[in-house]
Backbone as a chain_set.jsonl record, in Angstrom:
{"seq": "MLYYINMTLTEFQTQLLSLTLIEKAELIQALTQTLSNGSRGIIKTPGVIGGDACIANTRLPVWLFVSLRRQGATDAEILQLYPHLTAADLLNIWVYAEAYSEEIEQALKEQEE", "coords": {"N": [[-19.979, -17.904, -2.465], [-16.987, -18.131, -3.502], [-15.058, -20.615, -5.186], [-12.089, -22.042, -6.134], [-11.509, -24.057, -8.061], [-10.653, -26.548, -10.512], [-10.415, -24.449, -12.632], [-9.851, -22.561, -15.738], [-7.415, -19.597, -15.892], [-8.969, -17.636, -17.223], [-11.767, -18.402, -16.743], [-11.626, -18.24, -14.016], [-11.295, -15.364, -13.69], [-13.387, -14.044, -14.877], [-15.434, -15.378, -12.885], [-14.419, -13.368, -10.563], [-14.818, -11.2, -11.564], [-17.613, -10.998, -11.54], [-18.043, -11.004, -8.749], [-19.408, -8.683, -5.712], [-18.853, -5.366, -4.98], [-18.283, -5.166, -2.173], [-17.86, -8.234, -1.649], [-15.635, -8.463, -3.376], [-13.759, -6.41, -1.859], [-13.774, -7.942, 0.607], [-12.371, -10.458, -0.222], [-9.999, -9.449, -1.169], [-9.034, -8.539, 1.413], [-8.735, -11.101, 2.526], [-6.887, -12.257, 1.024], [-4.432, -10.33, 1.263], [-3.985, -10.783, 3.666], [-3.151, -13.349, 3.822], [-0.997, -13.269, 2.192], [0.991, -11.411, 3.248], [2.393, -11.276, 6.129], [2.494, -8.944, 7.549], [-0.16, -7.675, 7.358], [-3.188, -6.556, 8.612], [-6.017, -6.142, 8.132], [-9.249, -4.802, 8.63], [-11.288, -3.658, 11.089], [-13.909, -3.021, 13.305], [-14.41, -1.713, 16.467], [-16.607, -1.467, 19.027], [-16.832, 1.449, 21.036], [-14.273, 2.021, 20.836], [-12.567, 4.319, 19.101], [-15.051, 5.568, 18.346], [-16.408, 3.512, 17.421], [-15.525, 3.449, 14.794], [-14.307, 2.15, 11.673], [-11.289, 0.686, 11.933], [-7.65, 0.137, 11.163], [-6.611, -3.018, 12.27], [-5.895, -3.94, 15.425], [-5.171, -1.375, 16.022], [-6.051, 2.086, 16.648], [-6.131, 3.518, 14.517], [-8.266, 5.059, 12.51], [-10.12, 4.421, 9.205], [-10.97, 6.388, 8.124], [-9.073, 8.452, 8.647], [-6.977, 7.836, 6.878], [-8.35, 8.106, 4.535], [-8.602, 10.966, 4.618], [-6.09, 12.076, 4.577], [-5.17, 11.311, 2.172], [-6.768, 12.575, 0.516], [-5.993, 15.138, 0.988], [-3.706, 14.951, -0.383], [-1.527, 13.529, 0.339], [0.579, 10.958, -0.483], [0.809, 7.078, -1.104], [3.313, 6.227, -0.472], [4.36, 8.839, 1.265], [2.56, 8.31, 3.483], [3.016, 5.864, 4.663], [5.655, 6.666, 5.231], [4.767, 8.457, 7.626], [3.174, 6.544, 9.288], [4.863, 4.236, 9.757], [4.719, 1.692, 10.913], [3.027, 0.698, 9.39], [1.854, -1.671, 6.898], [2.435, -1.965, 3.176], [0.039, -3.829, 2.376], [-1.541, -3.002, 4.239], [-2.403, -0.51, 3.742], [-3.711, -1.114, 1.027], [-5.648, -2.591, 2.208], [-7.127, -0.611, 3.517], [-7.958, 1.198, 1.333], [-9.337, -0.377, -0.314], [-11.68, -1.432, 1.625], [-12.692, 1.724, 2.14], [-13.654, 2.062, -0.5], [-15.676, 0.12, -0.878], [-17.25, 0.87, 1.223], [-17.989, 3.336, 0.762], [-20.064, 5.384, 1.77], [-20.133, 5.341, 4.414], [-17.528, 6.118, 5.281], [-17.695, 8.553, 4.231], [-19.417, 9.689, 6.177], [-18.225, 9.445, 8.445], [-15.957, 11.164, 8.111], [-17.532, 13.635, 7.655], [-18.555, 13.892, 10.501], [-16.172, 14.367, 11.533], [-15.508, 16.628, 10.587], [-17.462, 18.551, 12.346]], "CA": [[-18.706, -18.096, -2.045], [-15.963, -18.556, -4.674], [-13.878, -21.771, -5.222], [-11.01, -22.023, -7.372], [-11.182, -25.568, -8.181], [-10.156, -26.77, -11.929], [-10.632, -23.719, -13.535], [-8.737, -21.915, -16.018], [-7.528, -18.329, -15.234], [-10.115, -16.965, -17.76], [-12.697, -18.674, -16.084], [-11.445, -17.499, -12.695], [-11.352, -13.841, -13.783], [-14.68, -14.074, -15.082], [-15.932, -15.297, -11.886], [-14.014, -12.179, -10.082], [-15.654, -9.935, -12.062], [-19.082, -11.177, -10.92], [-18.59, -10.496, -7.173], [-20.176, -7.446, -5.703], [-17.891, -4.687, -4.423], [-18.101, -5.687, -1.224], [-17.243, -9.516, -1.761], [-14.305, -8.285, -3.844], [-13.363, -6.185, -0.834], [-13.619, -9.316, 1.709], [-11.754, -11.457, -0.961], [-8.724, -8.912, -1.201], [-8.424, -8.713, 2.572], [-8.295, -12.458, 2.824], [-5.828, -12.413, 0.374], [-3.402, -9.787, 1.392], [-3.723, -11.196, 4.99], [-2.568, -14.747, 3.632], [0.327, -12.879, 1.218], [1.261, -10.616, 3.684], [2.063, -11.644, 7.507], [2.007, -7.738, 8.512], [-1.296, -6.897, 6.992], [-3.907, -6.583, 9.937], [-7.605, -6.237, 8.156], [-10.087, -3.651, 9.171], [-12.239, -4.387, 12.001], [-14.778, -1.956, 14.072], [-14.329, -2.319, 17.849], [-17.239, -0.445, 19.791], [-15.965, 1.566, 21.997], [-12.975, 2.442, 20.075], [-12.49, 5.322, 17.966], [-16.456, 5.561, 18.162], [-16.755, 2.102, 16.604], [-15.575, 3.322, 13.28], [-13.765, 1.005, 11.119], [-9.727, 0.899, 12.001], [-6.739, -0.923, 11.16], [-7.073, -4.172, 13.441], [-4.996, -3.727, 16.556], [-4.793, -0.074, 16.031], [-6.693, 3.023, 16.92], [-5.972, 4.387, 13.384], [-9.552, 4.707, 11.599], [-9.878, 4.486, 7.788], [-11.159, 8.195, 7.537], [-7.891, 9.156, 8.609], [-6.134, 7.67, 5.837], [-8.894, 8.677, 3.208], [-8.484, 12.026, 4.649], [-4.804, 12.319, 4.191], [-5.385, 11.149, 0.753], [-7.337, 13.61, -0.101], [-5.115, 16.3, 1.107], [-2.796, 15.046, -1.274], [-0.28, 12.582, 0.635], [1.02, 9.58, -1.505], [0.831, 6.088, -0.28], [4.706, 6.576, 0.113], [4.131, 9.563, 2.294], [1.768, 7.696, 4.603], [3.952, 4.674, 5.165], [6.812, 7.314, 6.191], [4.591, 8.86, 8.904], [3.176, 5.294, 9.972], [6.274, 2.977, 9.497], [4.404, 0.439, 11.109], [1.707, -0.017, 8.506], [2.291, -2.099, 5.521], [1.78, -1.617, 1.768], [-1.048, -4.32, 2.252], [-2.758, -2.199, 5.321], [-2.872, 0.756, 2.955], [-4.629, -1.663, 0.167], [-6.943, -3.056, 2.929], [-7.574, 0.763, 3.567], [-8.537, 1.756, 0.18], [-10.418, -1.446, -0.544], [-12.352, -1.002, 2.294], [-13.028, 2.799, 1.775], [-14.21, 1.963, -1.793], [-16.692, -0.429, -0.575], [-17.999, 1.602, 2.307], [-17.547, 5.112, 0.91], [-20.78, 6.105, 2.615], [-19.851, 4.913, 5.934], [-16.766, 6.46, 5.699], [-18.205, 10.017, 3.998], [-20.371, 10.287, 7.041], [-17.401, 9.682, 9.528], [-15.187, 12.242, 7.817], [-18.386, 14.678, 8.058], [-18.53, 14.184, 11.64], [-14.958, 14.42, 11.992], [-15.709, 18.199, 10.566], [-18.349, 18.849, 12.735]], "C": [[-18.035, -18.431, -3.327], [-15.034, -19.507, -4.544], [-13.277, -22.039, -6.523], [-10.461, -23.323, -7.419], [-11.43, -25.764, -9.865], [-10.796, -25.724, -12.481], [-9.306, -22.981, -14.257], [-8.763, -20.232, -15.707], [-8.354, -17.44, -16.07], [-11.507, -16.826, -17.127], [-12.786, -17.958, -14.766], [-11.645, -15.733, -12.444], [-12.672, -13.443, -13.985], [-15.508, -14.037, -13.78], [-15.468, -13.968, -10.746], [-14.895, -11.29, -10.375], [-17.142, -9.997, -11.647], [-19.088, -10.872, -9.477], [-19.139, -8.935, -6.896], [-18.475, -6.73, -5.087], [-17.219, -4.955, -3.151], [-17.569, -7.203, -1.078], [-16.006, -9.364, -2.77], [-13.201, -7.572, -2.58], [-12.658, -7.135, 0.255], [-12.198, -10.01, 1.126], [-10.34, -10.671, -0.868], [-8.095, -8.788, 0.046], [-8.121, -9.575, 2.948], [-7.023, -12.738, 2.1], [-4.333, -11.889, 0.533], [-3.184, -10.382, 2.874], [-2.805, -12.49, 4.932], [-0.961, -14.462, 2.733], [1.204, -12.258, 1.897], [1.231, -10.935, 5.317], [1.869, -10.584, 8.072], [0.782, -7.252, 8.123], [-2.236, -7.373, 8.189], [-5.281, -6.715, 9.45], [-7.933, -4.726, 8.738], [-11.06, -4.344, 9.946], [-13.024, -2.738, 12.723], [-14.753, -2.595, 15.345], [-15.684, -1.079, 18.811], [-16.407, -0.093, 20.746], [-14.602, 2.356, 21.876], [-13.272, 3.193, 18.973], [-14.208, 5.821, 17.386], [-17.007, 4.6, 17.206], [-16.506, 2.476, 15.14], [-14.496, 2.358, 12.986], [-12.192, 1.424, 11.188], [-8.764, -0.412, 11.366], [-6.646, -1.541, 12.209], [-5.595, -3.896, 14.212], [-4.479, -2.652, 16.664], [-5.653, 0.807, 16.415], [-6.604, 3.825, 15.306], [-7.094, 3.948, 12.501], [-9.256, 4.834, 9.734], [-10.089, 5.838, 7.594], [-10.191, 8.66, 7.499], [-7.107, 9.334, 7.168], [-6.738, 8.295, 4.512], [-8.841, 10.614, 3.227], [-7.002, 12.65, 4.419], [-4.76, 12.085, 2.796], [-5.758, 11.924, -0.005], [-6.861, 15.155, 0.104], [-4.042, 16.293, 0.492], [-1.489, 13.995, -1.116], [-0.69, 11.35, -0.175], [0.863, 8.318, -0.234], [2.544, 6.184, 0.477], [4.851, 7.423, 1.551], [3.579, 8.991, 3.621], [2.647, 6.721, 5.401], [5.07, 5.32, 5.88], [6.159, 7.822, 7.45], [3.727, 7.911, 9.701], [3.711, 4.271, 9.695], [5.847, 1.868, 9.965], [3.601, -0.405, 10.499], [2.686, -0.625, 7.442], [1.696, -1.642, 4.1], [0.304, -2.367, 1.978], [-2.222, -3.678, 3.267], [-3.19, -1.418, 4.617], [-4.141, 0.001, 1.868], [-5.766, -1.796, 0.812], [-8.077, -1.834, 3.28], [-8.619, 0.948, 2.596], [-9.639, 0.806, -0.259], [-11.457, -1.405, 0.187], [-13.392, 0.49, 2.07], [-13.86, 3.024, 0.483], [-15.641, 1.375, -1.296], [-17.724, 0.037, 0.167], [-17.731, 2.956, 2.131], [-18.765, 5.908, 1.855], [-20.856, 6.015, 4.058], [-18.81, 5.986, 6.169], [-16.711, 8.086, 5.219], [-18.601, 10.414, 5.229], [-19.386, 10.393, 8.179], [-16.63, 10.648, 9.53], [-16.238, 13.468, 7.886], [-18.456, 14.926, 9.525], [-17.238, 14.688, 12.513], [-14.574, 16.052, 11.798], [-16.41, 19.022, 11.573], [-17.938, 19.337, 14.353]], "O": [[-18.673, -19.046, -4.182], [-14.115, -19.282, -3.757], [-13.79, -22.205, -7.629], [-9.364, -23.702, -7.009], [-12.345, -25.151, -10.417], [-11.913, -26.013, -12.909], [-8.191, -22.809, -13.764], [-9.784, -19.633, -15.37], [-8.478, -16.316, -15.582], [-12.202, -15.823, -16.966], [-13.73, -17.247, -14.419], [-11.991, -15.092, -11.452], [-13.129, -12.523, -13.307], [-16.168, -13.046, -13.468], [-16.408, -13.621, -10.03], [-15.633, -10.685, -9.597], [-17.765, -8.954, -11.446], [-20.144, -10.481, -8.981], [-19.257, -8.122, -7.812], [-17.408, -7.303, -4.865], [-16.002, -4.989, -2.967], [-16.7, -7.307, -0.212], [-15.361, -10.405, -2.897], [-12.083, -8.04, -2.363], [-11.493, -7.142, 0.652], [-11.166, -10.106, 1.789], [-9.437, -11.382, -0.427], [-6.868, -8.864, 0.109], [-7.225, -9.509, 3.791], [-6.16, -13.445, 2.621], [-3.318, -12.497, 0.193], [-2.003, -10.419, 3.219], [-1.911, -12.714, 5.747], [-0.037, -15.272, 2.672], [2.346, -12.33, 1.444], [0.127, -10.873, 5.859], [1.184, -10.648, 9.093], [0.56, -6.158, 8.642], [-2.06, -8.483, 8.692], [-5.983, -7.392, 10.202], [-7.181, -3.836, 9.136], [-11.595, -5.4, 9.607], [-12.583, -1.603, 12.542], [-15.003, -3.793, 15.469], [-15.368, 0.075, 19.099], [-15.531, -0.778, 21.275], [-14.067, 3.113, 22.686], [-14.036, 2.876, 18.061], [-14.467, 6.302, 16.283], [-17.879, 4.832, 16.369], [-17.175, 1.916, 14.272], [-13.846, 1.81, 13.877], [-11.826, 2.416, 10.558], [-9.11, -1.578, 11.173], [-6.58, -0.883, 13.246], [-4.5, -3.701, 13.685], [-3.413, -2.565, 17.274], [-6.598, 0.082, 16.727], [-7.224, 4.885, 15.223], [-7.102, 2.892, 11.87], [-8.243, 5.309, 9.221], [-9.324, 6.446, 6.846], [-9.948, 9.378, 6.529], [-6.757, 10.341, 6.553], [-6.073, 8.831, 3.625], [-8.982, 11.363, 2.26], [-6.933, 13.823, 4.052], [-4.12, 12.954, 2.204], [-5.272, 12.098, -1.123], [-7.294, 16.131, -0.51], [-3.282, 17.26, 0.552], [-0.688, 13.684, -1.998], [-1.798, 10.888, -0.446], [0.816, 8.448, 0.989], [2.813, 6.199, 1.678], [5.273, 6.972, 2.616], [4.124, 9.21, 4.703], [2.909, 6.829, 6.599], [5.514, 4.831, 6.919], [6.853, 7.701, 8.46], [3.442, 8.315, 10.828], [3.039, 3.296, 9.357], [6.445, 0.865, 9.578], [3.368, -1.598, 10.696], [3.838, -0.288, 7.166], [0.628, -1.043, 3.98], [-0.673, -1.642, 1.786], [-3.44, -3.804, 3.14], [-4.418, -1.337, 4.597], [-5.294, 0.431, 1.865], [-6.82, -1.343, 0.366], [-9.304, -1.914, 3.329], [-9.829, 0.898, 2.819], [-10.761, 1.228, -0.537], [-12.481, -1.325, -0.492], [-14.604, 0.403, 1.873], [-14.629, 3.978, 0.364], [-16.642, 2.092, -1.317], [-18.903, -0.235, -0.06], [-17.332, 3.7, 3.026], [-18.48, 6.879, 2.555], [-21.659, 6.647, 4.746], [-19.003, 6.771, 7.098], [-15.861, 8.836, 5.7], [-18.205, 11.532, 5.559], [-19.559, 11.339, 8.946], [-16.38, 11.207, 10.598], [-15.664, 14.496, 8.247], [-18.424, 16.101, 9.889], [-17.189, 15.18, 13.64], [-13.74, 16.672, 12.459], [-16.022, 20.181, 11.714], [-18.811, 19.761, 15.11]]}, "num_chains": 1, "name": "protein.A"}
């Protein structure tokens, strides 16, 4: 666990760089939730969208947004398509997708079948 107690910015940055990708994803999710009231985080709910990772309180799976991005959609275009989402929601999606890339690739593969 990371604690910010009497550290210089350089020391804090060093600590951040030592985190694993998953720890960084969790930290970014926590930070965006505290900085943006609209950010919902990413959750998995058994029986909802096959248990795939979704934006909390929605039925919008992470793999959907990864697919849109691969098709050339920009964040601005995605936010126009889904106006109830925030930039923080998209940040959570991209961080989750990077941290759990194998899971997302499998979900995308299943959608193609």
